[in-house]
C-alpha positions as CSV (number, residue, x, y, z in Angstrom):
1,M,-0.2,0.0,-0.1
2,L,1.1,3.4,-0.1
3,T,2.6,6.0,2.1
4,L,2.7,9.7,1.1
5,I,4.0,13.3,1.5
6,V,2.3,16.7,1.3
7,V,2.9,19.6,0.2
8,R,1.7,23.5,-0.8
9,V,0.7,24.2,-4.9
10,S,1.5,27.4,-6.1
11,T,1.0,28.2,-10.2
12,D,3.1,31.1,-9.2
13,G,6.9,31.4,-9.8
14,P,8.9,29.6,-12.5
15,P,8.4,25.9,-12.6
16,H,12.1,25.1,-11.8
17,Q,12.2,25.9,-8.5
18,A,15.6,26.3,-6.0
19,V,14.9,24.5,-3.1
20,P,17.1,25.7,0.2
21,S,19.9,23.9,1.7
22,P,18.7,21.7,4.3
23,T,19.3,23.0,8.1
24,P,22.1,21.0,10.1
25,S,19.9,19.1,12.6
26,E,19.6,19.9,16.0
27,V,22.5,18.7,18.6
28,I,20.9,16.8,20.7
29,N,23.1,17.2,24.0
30,A,23.3,14.2,26.6
31,I,21.2,15.2,29.4
32,P,22.9,14.7,33.1
33,D,21.4,12.5,36.0
34,G,18.7,14.2,38.0
35,R,18.1,16.5,34.9
36,T,14.3,16.9,33.4
37,A,14.0,16.2,29.7
38,R,12.6,19.2,27.7
39,A,9.2,18.9,25.8
40,W,9.9,17.7,22.6
41,P,10.7,19.9,19.5
42,T,7.9,21.6,17.6
43,A,6.8,23.6,14.6
44,P,3.7,25.5,13.7
45,G,1.8,22.6,10.8
46,A,-0.6,23.2,8.4
47,C,-4.3,23.7,9.3
48,G,-3.4,25.3,12.5
49,A,-1.9,21.6,14.1
50,V,1.5,21.5,15.8
51,T,3.5,19.2,14.7
52,L,6.4,17.6,16.8
53,L,9.7,17.1,14.9
54,P,11.5,14.0,13.9
55,I,15.0,14.0,15.7
56,V,17.6,13.0,12.6
57,S,21.1,13.1,12.3
58,A,22.1,12.7,8.1
59,A,24.5,14.0,5.8
60,P,24.1,15.2,2.6
61,P,24.5,12.5,-0.5
62,A,28.0,11.2,-0.5
63,E,27.2,8.5,-3.6
64,H,24.6,8.5,-6.8
65,T,21.5,7.5,-5.6
66,G,19.5,7.9,-9.0
67,I,16.6,8.2,-7.1
68,Q,13.6,10.6,-8.8
69,V,10.4,11.4,-6.7
70,L,7.0,13.1,-7.2
71,L,5.8,14.4,-4.0
72,G,2.5,15.7,-2.9
73,G,1.7,18.6,-1.2
74,D,0.7,22.6,-1.3
75,R,2.9,21.7,-4.8
76,L,3.2,18.7,-6.8
77,R,7.3,18.6,-7.1
78,L,9.4,16.4,-9.6
79,V,12.7,16.1,-7.1
80,D,16.0,14.9,-8.2
81,F,17.5,13.2,-4.7
82,D,21.2,13.6,-5.9
83,S,21.3,17.5,-7.1
84,G,18.3,18.4,-4.8
85,R,16.6,20.0,-7.7
86,A,12.6,20.3,-7.5
87,T,10.5,20.7,-10.2
88,T,7.3,22.4,-9.6
89,L,4.6,20.9,-12.1
90,P,2.2,23.2,-14.0
91,D,-1.2,23.2,-12.5
92,A,-4.2,25.1,-11.6
93,V,-6.0,22.0,-10.2
94,V,-4.7,22.3,-6.2
95,R,-6.0,25.9,-5.1
96,P,-4.3,27.9,-2.1
97,G,-5.2,26.3,1.3
98,E,-5.5,22.8,-0.8
99,Y,-3.0,19.9,-0.6
100,A,-2.0,17.4,-2.7
101,A,-2.0,13.6,-1.9
102,V,0.5,11.5,-4.2
103,L,-1.0,7.8,-4.7
104,A,0.7,6.4,-7.8
105,G,2.8,6.8,-10.6
106,D,5.1,5.2,-13.3
107,P,6.8,7.3,-16.3
108,I,4.0,8.2,-18.0
109,T,0.8,8.8,-15.4
110,A,0.6,9.6,-11.7
111,Y,-2.3,10.3,-9.2
112,A,-3.2,12.1,-6.7
113,T,-6.0,13.3,-4.6
114,T,-6.3,17.2,-3.3
115,E,-7.7,18.1,0.0
116,S,-8.1,20.7,2.4
117,C,-8.0,22.1,5.9
118,N,-11.6,22.3,6.0
119,E,-13.3,18.0,6.2
120,T,-16.3,19.2,4.6
121,A,-14.9,20.3,1.7
122,P,-15.1,18.0,-1.4
123,Y,-12.5,16.1,-2.6
124,A,-10.6,15.3,-6.3
125,M,-9.1,12.4,-7.9
126,V,-6.2,14.1,-9.8
127,R,-4.5,12.6,-12.9
128,I,-0.6,14.0,-14.0
129,S,-0.2,13.2,-17.9
130,D,3.7,12.2,-19.2
131,D,3.3,15.7,-20.2
132,H,3.5,16.8,-16.2
133,R,-0.2,18.1,-16.9
134,V,-2.5,17.9,-14.4
135,S,-6.2,17.8,-14.4
136,V,-9.2,16.4,-12.4
137,I,-10.7,13.0,-13.2
138,R,-13.5,13.4,-11.0
139,P,-14.6,15.0,-7.7
140,L,-14.7,12.2,-4.6
141,G,-17.2,12.1,-2.4
142,P,-17.9,12.2,1.8
143,T,-17.6,8.3,2.0
144,E,-15.1,7.3,-0.8
145,S,-11.3,6.7,-0.9
146,P,-9.0,5.8,-3.2
147,L,-6.8,2.8,-2.9
148,T,-3.9,1.8,-5.0
149,D,-1.6,-0.9,-5.4
150,G,1.5,2.0,-6.6
151,N,-0.1,0.7,-10.5
152,R,-3.9,1.2,-10.7
153,V,-6.3,3.3,-8.3
154,W,-9.5,2.1,-7.5
155,I,-12.4,4.3,-5.6
156,A,-13.5,2.8,-2.6
157,S,-16.9,3.6,-1.6
158,F,-17.9,3.0,1.9
159,A,-21.0,2.1,3.6
160,S,-22.9,4.7,5.6
161,G,-25.9,3.5,7.5
162,I,-29.2,1.8,6.8
163,D,-29.8,3.0,3.4
164,N,-26.4,2.3,2.2
165,P,-25.3,-1.0,4.1
166,Y,-22.6,-2.2,1.2
167,G,-19.3,-0.8,0.1
168,T,-18.3,-0.9,-3.5
169,I,-15.0,-0.3,-5.4
170,V,-14.6,0.5,-8.9
171,P,-11.1,1.0,-11.3
172,I,-10.4,4.3,-12.0
173,A,-9.4,3.7,-15.2
174,G,-13.2,2.1,-15.9
175,G,-14.8,-0.8,-15.4
176,P,-17.5,-2.3,-13.3
177,R,-18.7,-1.5,-9.9
178,V,-18.5,-4.4,-7.5
179,R,-20.6,-4.5,-4.3
180,L,-18.0,-5.4,-1.3
181,P,-19.4,-7.9,1.4
182,H,-21.3,-6.9,4.4
183,G,-19.1,-5.2,7.2
184,F,-16.4,-5.5,4.9
185,S,-13.8,-2.1,5.0
186,P,-10.8,-2.1,2.5
187,S,-8.0,-1.1,3.5
188,A,-5.9,-1.8,0.7
189,V,-5.5,-3.9,-2.8
190,V,-2.8,-5.9,-4.7
191,G,-3.6,-6.6,-8.3
192,E,-7.2,-7.9,-8.1
193,T,-7.1,-9.0,-4.5
194,I,-8.8,-6.2,-1.8
195,V,-7.2,-6.3,1.7
196,G,-9.4,-4.9,5.0
197,Q,-11.3,-5.5,7.7
198,L,-14.5,-7.7,7.9
199,Q,-17.4,-7.6,10.9
200,P,-20.6,-8.5,9.6
201,D,-22.1,-7.3,12.9
202,P,-20.6,-3.8,14.6
203,A,-21.8,-5.2,17.9
204,I,-20.2,-8.2,17.9
205,S,-16.7,-9.6,17.9
206,P,-14.4,-10.8,15.9
207,T,-12.7,-8.3,13.7
208,W,-11.3,-10.6,10.9
209,L,-8.7,-9.3,8.3
210,A,-10.1,-10.3,5.3
211,L,-9.3,-10.9,1.3
212,V,-12.0,-10.2,-1.2
213,D,-12.2,-10.6,-4.9
214,A,-11.9,-7.1,-6.4
215,R,-13.4,-8.3,-9.9
216,T,-16.5,-10.0,-7.9
217,G,-16.5,-8.7,-4.5
218,R,-16.8,-12.5,-3.3
219,L,-14.6,-13.2,0.2
220,Q,-11.7,-15.3,-1.2
221,T,-10.2,-15.7,2.7
222,K,-9.9,-14.5,5.9
223,L,-6.6,-14.5,7.2
224,E,-6.9,-13.8,11.4
225,E,-8.9,-12.0,14.1
226,Q,-7.6,-9.3,16.1
227,A,-5.0,-8.6,13.6
228,A,-3.4,-5.6,12.6
229,P,-2.7,-4.6,8.7
230,L,0.8,-3.6,8.3
231,A,1.3,-4.0,4.5
232,A,0.3,-5.0,1.3
233,G,2.1,-5.0,-1.9
234,A,4.5,-7.6,-4.6
235,G,1.7,-10.2,-4.8
236,Q,1.5,-10.6,-0.7
237,V,0.1,-9.0,2.6
238,F,1.3,-8.2,5.8
239,W,-0.1,-7.6,9.2
240,T,1.1,-8.1,12.9
241,S,-0.4,-10.1,15.7
242,G,0.2,-10.2,19.6
243,C,1.6,-7.0,19.9
244,D,-1.2,-5.4,22.1
245,G,-0.1,-6.6,25.3
246,D,-1.1,-10.3,25.4
247,A,0.5,-13.6,26.0
248,S,1.2,-13.9,22.4
249,P,4.3,-12.9,21.4
250,C,4.6,-10.4,18.7
251,T,4.9,-11.6,15.2
252,L,4.9,-10.4,11.7
253,R,2.5,-12.4,9.6
254,R,2.8,-12.4,5.6
255,R,0.9,-14.7,3.2
256,L,0.9,-14.7,-0.5
257,I,-2.5,-13.5,-2.0
258,A,-2.3,-16.5,-4.1
259,G,-2.2,-18.7,-1.2
260,G,-0.3,-20.6,0.6
261,K,0.9,-21.0,4.5
262,N,0.9,-17.8,6.5
263,L,4.6,-16.8,7.4
264,G,6.0,-15.6,10.6
265,A,8.9,-13.8,11.8
266,P,9.2,-12.4,15.6
267,L,9.1,-8.6,16.1
268,P,10.6,-7.1,19.0
269,R,8.0,-4.3,19.6
270,P,4.6,-3.4,17.9
271,A,5.0,-1.9,14.4
272,C,2.8,-0.5,12.1
273,C,2.0,1.5,8.8
274,G,4.6,-0.2,6.2
275,V,5.9,-0.6,2.6
276,V,7.0,-3.3,0.6
277,S,9.7,-3.3,-2.0
278,P,8.5,-4.2,-6.1
279,D,10.6,-7.4,-5.6
280,G,8.6,-8.5,-2.7
281,T,12.1,-9.3,-0.5
282,K,11.8,-6.2,2.1
283,V,9.4,-4.5,3.9
284,A,10.0,-1.8,5.6
285,F,7.4,-0.2,8.6
286,L,7.5,1.7,11.9
287,I,8.5,0.1,15.6
288,E,8.4,0.9,18.8
289,R,12.2,2.4,20.0
290,A,13.5,0.0,22.1
291,S,15.1,2.4,24.2
292,T,13.2,5.0,26.3
293,D,15.8,7.3,27.2
294,S,15.2,10.2,25.0
295,P,16.1,13.6,26.0
296,F,12.6,14.7,24.9
297,D,9.6,14.2,27.0
298,G,5.8,15.0,27.1
299,D,4.4,11.9,25.3
300,P,2.9,9.2,27.3
301,L,3.8,6.9,24.1
302,P,7.1,5.7,22.9
303,P,8.8,7.3,20.2
304,M,9.1,5.0,16.8
305,D,12.2,3.9,14.2
306,I,11.8,3.0,11.1
307,A,12.9,-0.8,10.3
308,I,13.9,-2.8,7.4
309,M,13.4,-6.7,7.8
310,Q,15.0,-8.8,4.6
311,L,11.9,-11.5,4.6
312,G,14.5,-14.5,3.3
313,T,16.5,-14.2,6.6
314,G,14.1,-12.1,8.9
315,R,17.0,-9.6,9.4
316,L,15.7,-6.3,10.8
317,D,17.8,-3.2,10.2
318,I,17.1,-0.1,12.4
319,V,17.7,3.2,10.0
320,P,20.0,5.0,11.8
321,G,20.3,8.7,12.6
322,I,15.8,9.2,12.8
323,E,13.6,9.0,15.9
324,L,10.4,9.8,15.3
325,P,7.6,11.2,17.4
326,A,5.0,8.4,18.3
327,K,1.9,8.8,16.2
328,S,3.8,10.4,13.3
329,Q,3.9,8.7,10.2
330,P,6.5,9.2,7.3
331,G,6.2,8.9,3.7
332,L,7.9,5.8,2.6
333,A,9.2,4.2,-0.2
334,F,12.1,1.7,-1.8
335,A,13.2,2.7,-5.2
336,G,14.8,0.2,-7.8
337,R,14.4,-3.2,-6.6
338,G,14.4,-1.8,-3.0
339,D,18.5,-1.5,-2.2
340,W,17.5,2.4,-1.1
341,L,14.5,3.2,1.4
342,V,13.8,6.5,0.6
343,I,11.7,8.7,3.6
344,A,9.6,12.1,3.4
345,L,9.4,13.9,7.2
346,D,6.9,16.2,8.4
347,A,9.2,18.8,9.8
348,G,6.3,21.5,10.0
349,S,7.0,24.3,7.4
350,R,9.6,21.7,5.2
351,T,9.1,18.3,3.9
352,R,12.9,16.5,4.9
353,L,13.9,14.1,2.2
354,L,16.2,11.2,2.7
355,A,17.1,7.9,1.5
356,W,19.1,4.8,3.3
357,R,20.5,1.5,2.6
358,P,21.8,-0.9,4.9
359,G,25.3,-0.3,5.4
360,L,25.1,3.2,5.7
361,R,26.2,4.7,9.1
362,Q,23.7,7.5,8.6
363,P,20.9,7.9,6.0
364,Y,22.1,10.8,2.9
365,E,19.8,13.7,3.2
366,T,18.7,16.3,0.3
367,N,17.5,20.0,0.3
368,A,14.2,20.1,2.3
369,L,11.1,21.3,0.7
370,P,9.4,24.2,1.7
371,G,5.8,24.2,2.5
372,L,3.4,23.3,5.0
373,V,3.0,19.3,5.1
374,H,-0.5,18.0,5.8
375,N,0.2,15.1,7.2
376,P,1.2,12.3,6.4
377,P,3.4,13.4,3.8
378,T,3.4,11.2,0.3
379,L,5.7,10.5,-2.1
380,V,6.2,8.1,-5.1
381,V,9.6,7.0,-6.8
382,T,9.3,7.9,-10.6
383,S,12.9,6.3,-11.5
384,H,16.1,4.7,-9.7
């Protein structure tokens, strides 16, 4: 599934935008014993929110990565990671006060949705053509949400009450509208299979993680009760179980969409919010930080790390140099075959863009992009 970055669109100014160099990360001094930790650093965010800032120790790119990304936000921008050059796409679709969330893309077409701080305002589905022109495909209703597997996009309509008890799904490129099972809420799509939570009676447990055929709306299988979806992609679905403090060990589970056995790998701590590498050999996700000795305080929940698991061996690598406040969600995307993980961070009035591969002592960071971030940030890798 995807993961996102958000920035603000403007038609003023040249399309090739000079981006300021990133400011050095704040130096975090050790706190002597007995000294009270200070509050987590913050900055003004979008829609009047206060943003808890990520703590980052990074370096400028010291090698060629070839990474290029499309970033959402108050502008739609193409960014060359190695040079830091950002090109604002010419568009009159995303208006002042609106934000675009990038969903899926390839060298020819990319998709995005617009939203604003006014939760009752209509959304729009946007297509970006091969000449980087932006056009509105269709408006999105209050019960509609886009789903993507990174290549195609569907519009899911959720059940809204007694008069509309069934959700539906329809491909944005055209096709029949398919009714979903009663009590099924979709969260991701992989190929022709929808991943979601199934609870036919909202007053009665259990809730199942389930798979539904996107072509027919038929239930394919129930995977596990009370499971937390983590990621879907590359023909697989991932979820966690036993991570909520009960007697069961915390486990990352996965299964091929096409069928087969459920496979498991132990997790040291709870995890969420993952993405799968294009070749299906790695999954990146957020995981609770092992150490609670952060110099910052003010949130009862532990901060988060970014982790990458090698699925063939179960090896878990923690991305060094990044500490995220609880409940924050970065944009994550693998580049190429999955050698690089690209990371977009909400820094309040700017988006910080980083890349890391196993073996680096700290991530690389390119120029930050100015503009308030409508959390979570979104990005799509366009080339590597």
